[in-house]
N, C-alpha and C positions, 0 to 999 in steps of 0.2 A: 693544263695546270697554270695557275698564275705565277708570275715571276716573283722573286723575293721583294722587289721594289713595289710591285702591285699589291702584294700581301700587306706591306706596311700601311698603305693607304686604306685598304679594306679593313684591316684590324683597327686602325685609329677611328675610322668612321663608325664601325660597328660598336665599339666601346662608348663612343660619344652618344650614339643614338639611344642606347639603353638608358643612359642617364638623363637624356632629354625627356624620354617618356615619363620618367619618375619625377621630373622637375615640377609637375603640377600637383604633386601630392603634399599633404601635410605629414608631419612625422608620424602621427598616430596611424595613418593609413598604411604605413610600411609593414605593420606587424600582424595584420588581421588575416585569419584563415577560417572562413565560414564553413567550408566543407573540405573533404579530403582532396578533391580534384583541384582546388584553388590554393595556390601557395602564396605566402606573404610576399609582397614586392621585394623586400630586402633579401629574402631568401634567393629569389631569382638573380639579384645582383651579385650575391655571394657565390651561388652555385656556378654561374658562368665564369666567374673569376677563378674559382677552384679548378675548373676544367683546364684552363690554360696552365695553372701552376702544376696540376697533377700530370697532365699528358704532354706538356711542352717543356716547361722549365725544369722539372725534375729529371727528364730524360735527356734533354739536349743542351742544358746549361751546366757548365762545370763549376760555377761559382754561386748558384742560387741558394739562398737560405730561406726556409719556410717562414712565412709571415707569422704563423702561429701553428703550434703542433696539433690543434684541434680543428683546423679548417676542413680536413678531409672528413672527419666524423660529423661535422655540422652540415656540410654542403654537398656531400655525396648524395646522389639521387637514387639510382637503381643499379649501380655498378657493383654487383656482389663480389666480384673478384678483387676489387680494390681494398675492401675492408669494411669494418663496422660503420654504421651510419645512424643518424637520428631517424626514428620512425616517421613516416610521411605525415601521419595525422598530428604529430607533435611539433611541426614546423611553426605553427602559430603560438606555441608556448615559449618561443625563444625571444624573450624580451632583451636578453643579451646573447650575442654581441649587439651593440647599439648600431643605429643607422650611421652615425658618424664613423664608427669602427669599420663598417662595411665599405664606406667610401674610401677610407684610408687603405684598406686591404685592396680595393680595386686599383687605386693609384699605384700602389707598390708593385702589383703584378703587371699592370699595363706598362709601367716604366721598364720593368725587367724584361718583358717580351720585346718591347721596342729596342732596348739595348742589345738584346740577342740578335734581332733581325738586322740591326744596323752594323753590328761589329763581328758577326760570324757568318760564314757562307754555309748555309744549311743544305742538306741533301734533299732529294725528292720526297723521301718518307716524312721528314720533319715538316717540309712545306705543306704536304698533304694533310698532316694532322692539324697544322695551323689553320688551313682553309676550312677543315671540318669544324674546328673550334669557332670560327667566325660564323659559319652557317648555324651551328648549334646555338650561338648567342642570338642569332636572328630568330630562330624558333622560339626562344624565350622572350624575345621582344613581343612576338604575337601573343604569347601566354601572359605577358605583363598587361597588355591591353585587355584581354578577356578576363583575367583575374581581377584587375582593378575595376572593371565594369561590374563583376559579380559582387565585389566587396562594397562598392558604392551603391549598386542597384538593390542590394538587400539591406541597406540602411533605410530606416523608415522616413528619413528626411529627403531621400532621393537626391543627394548632393551632386552637383555638376563636376565633371572631370575638367573640361575646358570648353571653350566656344569654337575651337578651330577644327574639330574633327567631324567629318561628314561620313556617317556610317550607312546611310540609306540612299545610295545613288539609284535613280530610276532608269530602267531600260526603256528609252523613248522610241519604241518601234513596235509594230504589230507582230503578233505571234505567227510564225510560220513553222511548217514541219519539214525538216531536212531529211531527204530520202538517201539512205545509204544502201547500195546494192549488195546482195549476197556475194561473198568472196573471201579470199585469204588476205589478211592484213598483218603488217609487222608492228609489234608492240615492244616498247622498252626504249631506254635512253640510247641515242645514236651518236652523239657528238663527244668531243673530248672535254667539253665544259663540265663544271662541277655537277655531280649528282650524288645521291645516297646509294648505298649498295643495294637497297631493295628495288631500285629502278633498273638495275643492270640485268643482263640476260636477254638480249635482243632475241625475240622469237616470233613465230607466226601463229596466228589463230584464224579459225574459220568462223565467220559471222553470217547468220541468216540476214536477209534484208530486213531493215527496220526504219522507222521514222523517229527523229529526235527533235524536241522543241528547241527553237532558237532562243527562247526566253525562259527564265526561271519562274517558278510559281510565285505569285504576288500575295501580299497581305489580303487584298480584297478577295482573291480566289480562295484563300485559306479561310476567311470569314464565312464564305458560302458553305464550306465543309463543316465548320462549327455550327452554323445556323441550321444545317440539315441534320444535326444530331450525330455527326461523325464520331465524336468522342463517346457516344453511348451505344454505338452499333458494334456488337461483339464480332459480327461476321467480317468486319473490315480489318481486324487486327490479328497479328500473330498471338499465340497463346501467351508468350512472355510479355509481349507488348500490352495485351489486355490486363495482365496482372500488374504491370508497371503503372498503367493509367489509373487503375483502381486503388492500388496501394498508396500512390502518391497524390491522388485526387487531382489529376491533370485534366484541364479543360481548355487550355489555350497555350500558345507558345510562351516560352520563358520571357519575362520582362513585360508581358501584356497586363494591363490593368483596366477594368471597365469602370469608368467614372461618369455618373449621370447618363448611363446607357450609351456611352461613347467610348470606343477603345482608345487607350493611350499606351505608350511604350516608353520604358526607361531607356534612354540612350546615354552615351558619354557626354552629351550636351544637356542632360537632365531629363525630367519627365516631359514628354511631348505628345501631342495628338498623333495617332498612328497614321503614317503615310501609306494610304491604301495602295498606291501604285508601286511602292518599293518591293523588292523581293522579300518574301517571308524569311525569317532567320531565327536562330536559337530554337531549332526544333530537333527532335531525336530522329534516328533512323526509323523507329517504330511509327512516329507520326507521318514521316514522309511515305512510308510504305502504306499506311492506312489511307492516306489521301489518294495515292495512286490507285488503290483498289476501288475507292469511291468513284474515281473518274473512269474506271474501266480500263486503266492503263498500267504501266509499271515503271520502275526506276531503271536507268541504263546500267549495264555492267560496266566495269572500268575499261574493258577493251572497247566497248561501243563508244564510251565517252572519249577515249583517247583518239579513236579513229575519226570521229566527227568534229573534234574540238576546234579545228581550224576554220570551221564554217559557222561558228557562233561566238558570241561575246561571253567571256568568263573572267572571273577574278574577284568578284565582290562577295561571293559566298563560297565556303567549302561545300561541295556538292556530294550528298550521299549517293552511293552507288549500290547495286545489288550484289556486289562482289565481296566475298570473304577475303580478309587480309591473309595472303599465303605467299610462299616464295615463288619466284619465277623459275623456269627450268634452268638447272645448272647453278642455282644460287649457292653461295658459300659464304658463311660468316667470316669476318676478319678475325685474325688471331688476337688474343689478349682481351683486355677490358673493352676496347672499342668494338669488339664483336658483339657486345651486349646492346649495341645502339639500336638495332632494328629487329634482328632475327628472333630474339626470344619473345617478341610480342606478336608473333604470327599465329595467333589462336584467339578465337571468340571475339574478333573485331571486324568492323566493316571498313572498306576503303572509301575515302573521300577524295575527290579530284578538284583541281582548279586553284583556289586561293581565296583570300577574303580581303575586306577593306583594311584589316590590320596586319596582313602579311607584308613584311618588309619588301621594298623594291629589289628586283633582281634575285629574289629568293625562290620564286616558283617557276614552273615550266610545265609543258604539256604532259611530261612523264612522271611528275611528282606524285607520290603515293602517300597521302596522309591516312591516318587510321585512328578510329576511336571505338569504344564500346557503344553498342546501339542505343543505350538509354541516355547518353551524354548529350547536353545541348547548351553548355556554357560558351562554346565556340560559336563563331558566326557561320552557322550551318544552314544550308537551304537545299534546293533540289530542282531538277528539271525532269520532264516526263518523256517516256518513249511509248510509241504505239506500233 
């Protein structure tokens, strides 16, 4: 666990990083919510601030006064035990509170937390909640990037976010197959460093021998799948995946546009020619599964991924696995509202491993278990194969 002094620095940097991400936006960009999975940027800024007020200041500060009595109602996300909240689909209807109000709210809470940290010796429980709050905000920094990309990428003008973001790093090495022998392996978080509760429960698993690719599947390789009729071949798809493809008229990864017979991709740097050598991204689990079937291979389980991860490069794409999101042996949800953080989502979702180009520094690790519904693809999702 971090010391109180270390937490001060982590908290200050985390709060500043969120505002830096939004510094490239116009005021109008802060309010848009095109789909239910994408929240307006100003809501993220308010929600991460409410988290510190609700779970830190209200509990551990004797003098804190709420900035506004409606903050919990507006900025609560899914914490049912905390109270009523705005319906998720209605976040984009919140023209008020204004963006300026949100930034004032952030400053008020940031100052109050720093005052608490500098003037009161906090116990381990309080420090742990503060550390969770910082990592919670880092999760929302990643969501800010992906939600901003969706907002701008679905604008018919394809506006640029900025020129400084590189989202398509190329893996400049040949594909090799890493052999992992049959055996018993240990899975789960091992150190005293920060992790989420869903990573805990160190346990052993038996794995049959397998070979895992050292490279992610590239755009060029995925085009081969498209050109070979992969999206039209029912035999490659799960039944739900086939329904999803047809109901939504899916024929390529998200953000791909064919212009004059050449593939382009909307990026945070604007609409650009598709980089054929970059890892494919913004695809669903259904698409990753269908491609692996087309290749006569499969996706790794999360245990296979974790066992092999030290032998390959990872971190530019969240990688779909074949594993359902479920609790590790001995898992126990935390008491109170923070117990709603991970446990109640352990149904009907797939685990993703690794991290992405928009994952904040020092926020991911080999045991990190991300999770999404199989049809979602607004995140920087990709995959590697196993045979």
